[in-house]
N, C-alpha and C positions, 0 to 999 in steps of 0.2 A: 235619206238621215234621216228618220228615226225610230229609236230606239228595237233592242228588236225584244221580245217576252223573252226571252231567257237570260238575263241580267249573268255578267262577267263579275268577278271580280276584282282587282289589281293582286292576289295569288293568283287568282285563275290563267291572267294574260301572261304576270310571271311561268308559272307554273307553264306552260304554253311557246315560253320561247322568246313573244307576244309583248313591245314595248305600248304600257298605259302613258298616255298621255288628256291629261284633265286641267283643273281651270278653279282658281282660289276664287271664290264664294263670300267678297269680303263684305256684304248686305245681311249675308247668314237671314239669307230669305227662301222659303220651300216656293216657294212658283217660280224661282231663278233657278233653284236645283232644278225643277222640275224640269222644264225648261231647257236648263245645259244636258240633258237623260235623253231628250224629245232631242236636242241635235246636233246627238252622237257622242259627246264626250264620255268619255272610259270610266269619272273619278271625281269628284269636284269637292276641293277642298277649307275643307272647314277648321279657321284657325282659331279653338282657343285658348290658344295664350295668349292672344296682344286683341281676345274682344271676343264679344258670342256669349254665347247664354252658357252655366255649366254645365257639366257634367251628368246634372242626375232634375235640370229640370228641361219641362214635360215641351222647352226648343228643338233642344238636340230630338226627337220623338219626331219630332213634327220633320223637320229634315229630311230624316234617315226613313219613313213616311216617301217623299218627295222623291226620295231616290230608291229606294223600291220597288218606287210602281212606274220607274219610268227606264230601269238596269240600267241604270249607271249609280258608284259602289259608291259612296261617303269614306272620303278619310279623311283623321281626325286629329290633327295634331291636339294631344293635350298641357291641359293648363301646366302641368308640374309633373314631374316621371314618380309620382308618393304609387305603392300597389290598390290602396284606396281609390284614387283616382282612375289606372287601366282599368281594374274590373267594374267602376257599374260604366267607362260609354261599353265597356263590353260587354256588361247584360244587357245595356236600354237595346242592342243592338246594330255596336258599331263594327260590323269587320276587317278594317283596316285600320291600324293608327297609329301614331309615331309620336318620340317623344322631347321635348324640346330639351336646349342645351346642357346637357346631357357633360359629364365631367371622369368620369370609370367606368371599364365593365366592370363594375361590382356595383352601378351604377344599373347600368343596361339590363342583366343579369336578373336584381329583381326586381325592374319591372316585368319583363323576360316569364321573368318566370311565376311569378304575379297575375299573366293570362292565362296558360294552362295548367290543364288537368298534371298533364306526365312532359315532361321534357328531356328528354336525350335517358326516359328510361325510368330515372324517378319518379314520383312526386309530386307534381308545380304544387303554386299556392291558390291558386283560381279556390270561387268559391261557391258550393256546388246550391243554388236555390231558384228556384220558377217563374225567374225575370219577362220582360217581354224578347229577351233571344233566344229562348224556348218558347215562346209562343204562350206562358205563362204553366208552362211544364208538361204541353198539349206535345212538344217533338219529338218523338224516337229517337233513341241513339243521341240524349244532345251530347256528351259528354265530347264522343269520339268525335260530333264533329263538326261542337266547338273548337278543339282541336286539325282540327280538318282545315278548319275555314279562316279558322283567328292568322294574323303575319303583320307583327309586330317587327316598327321599325327607328330608325335613329337620330334627329342630326347630330352633320358635324357641324355644330357651327363657334370651338371655344377651342385655344392654344391646349387645353390637356387633354380635350379630344380625340387632337389633332397628335401629340404627345402616347397618344395609347389605342391610337387607332387599331394593331395589330390584337392587341388585348381586344377592342371592340370588337372585332371581327368574329372574337374566336367564339362568342358565344352562344350555346344552342341554338338553333329554334330563331334570330334576328332574320330580318325578313330582308330588312334595306340596311340600306344607308341612307341619306335625305342630305347632298350640300349643301353648308349654307352660307356665300358668302359675304353675306350684311355684315352680321354678328362675327363670322372671322378677320371680316374688315379693321372689325370692333375692336376682338381678341388678340387681334396682330399690332394694333397701336396707329391704324388707318384708317376709320371711320371710310368710309363710303369710297374710296381708293381698292375698285375690286379689282380694275387692272398693278394694284404695285406686286411686288417679286416678291413678296410674303407671302402677303395673300394670298395669288398667284400660283406660288409654290408649297403650298397649307392644300389647295384644293386641288392639285398636282399629287399629293404626297399622300390624301385620302382615298383620289378613285381609284391611280394604277394600285395600295394596296386593296381595296376591293375586288375587284379585277381582279386577281389572284387570288383572294381568297375565296373568288366564285359568289360575294354575295350582291346582289341588287343594288344598281348606284341609281335612285334619286336626284335633277332639282327642276332649277328657272334656265328658263330659258325665257330670253328679252331679248324674244324679236322671231320668226320660221327658220331665219340663215344657222342663229344657233341654235334653235330647235332640234335642226338638222344634222347639224354641225355634233353638238352631243351624243344624240342617236348614232352616230356614224364612232361614235368615239364609248364604245358599251357606255349608257346609260339607255337605264331602264324601263325606268319614270319621270317625268318629264309634266315642270305646271307648265303650261302656254301663256298664259294669266291671268287678270284680275279679273270682274264687273266691273270694280271700279277704275281701273288703267282702261279697258276696253271703254264704255263708255265717255273720262275724257276724252277716250283721243276724237271717239263720234262725233261732240261737240264739237270740238277742236274744227275739225273738219270742217264740220255745215256752218261753225262763225266765220272759218276760212274765206269758204263761198257767195259769206253772204254778200252781198251790191248795199246795201244799204249803209242805213248810217245809225250808227251802237253809243250814241249818245258819250261817248269816245269815251270809252269801253276797249 
């Protein structure tokens, strides 16, 4: 169950034709990231859109060190799609990231270009310096390695992104699309109704288009039956759950099994 000495990034899982399974650490804890790595998860999702540290804060480096030590990948959702944000995440050492709330292929293309030195045979917009990602200038062949290892994906969680899904999927070097059903339910006017026909149709539109385009699909698993169904349907990146969700479920089970008085709680 413990991690191996040869860490694999999400890109390496995808290149090998494998499925990457991970957990959202909503506590932003290096200790928990390290534990998840020891337990063998393929990635730990760190969501900087809804909380957590700034991309250039020391806390992100601590999370990365914990992941690197235990051979798991840190999948970082950036707080926005600005090129400066993308570059900061990559320069600090993030290998795999994805963009929140995009609405157009142009927005995705701009962010992906900022993550690479070369894109589709032409110059990208990545800045060349000597940050932590290059081990402060000590890594040989840094430029080629960055373009080889970096993976940039995007969530599809707005009506506008669904409408422009073909253009988004056509962006050179797009690593994956991650379906966001909760925000899609809001965008389509049915907050929280993941089984509403409009929401289900939007999800199916994205998944079908991505599979046809050969772009890996990521998403949320709602229990292991759903995880297995998603993998069978072609999903390649699946989040199994969250730290807070797992703790809540476990504590509820403890209390359910307690025979004593809880003072009315």
